[in-house]
N, C-alpha and C positions, 0 to 999 in steps of 0.2 A: 239811808238814801237822800241824800239833800238833793232838790232840786232847784234849776237854775232857771231865774227867771228873766226874759230878756226883753225889756218894756222898752219899744219904738215911740218917742213923743217928738213933734216939731222937728223929726230929722235926726233928734240924737238917741242913741243907743245905749243902754244900762243893763249889763249883766250882774244878777243880784243874786245871792242865796234864798230861795223860798224862807226858809229859817229866819234869815236877819231884816226880813220887811217888817217894817213897823206894821203894826195892826190897822192904824190909818191908810199907809200905804196900800194896803191889802185891799181894804174896802174901797180907795181910789179906783184901784185897778178892776176892783166886782162890778162898781158902779158903771160901766163900759160895758159891762155884760148882762144876758138875761137873771144871773143868778144873785136872786135877794137875799143879804144874810138875816137871820130872826136876829132880834135883841139879844138874845139868848147866848150868840154864838159865840164858841170859842176861839184863840187864835188859832188851833188845830184845825177845828171847824173850818176857819176861812181861806186857812193853806190850801186842805182839800178842794173846797168851791175854787180859790183860784186853779187849782191843778187842774180839773176839770176844764173850766171856763179857756184856760190857756188852749185848751184844742179846736177851740172856736175858730171863725174866720176872722177878718179884719171888723174892729169894731169899733166906732165912731173914728174912721179915718186913722185907728193906731192900732199895730198889730202885738198882741201878747203871746209871747213865744215861752215854748220850756225845752228846756233841755235838761237831760237828764245827765249828772257828774258820773263818772265811772272811773273808779281806780283802775289803774293799769299798772300789773308787776314788771310787763318786758317793754316800757318804751325804752326807745332805743335814743335818749338824749344823753346817755352816761350818767344821766343825773335824778334815773326814774324821775314821776311826777304824775301827772292825771291827764288821760285822756278823757274827750267828751263823747261821749253816744250821744247824737243827737235825735232826741223825740221830738220832733216837729211837725205838725200838720195842718196844713192851713189850706 
């Protein structure tokens, strides 16, 4: 399952799959949290940390939200598609 990360900064929101975030971007998001990655942390380790950090409240004036993308077979828009089950805790 790929998680969508909604990053709000300066009034601008960006929704990005966590797997597509560059390592530096993940570290930048983690820098707003209490999670301190070790030097040997892999991108996967960083993604896990960001996943956990996303369940935090407002950090440095910015919210980092996590949304799990859920495949839905019975989407009623006639074209199939993706429904998003939101897993946001603030």
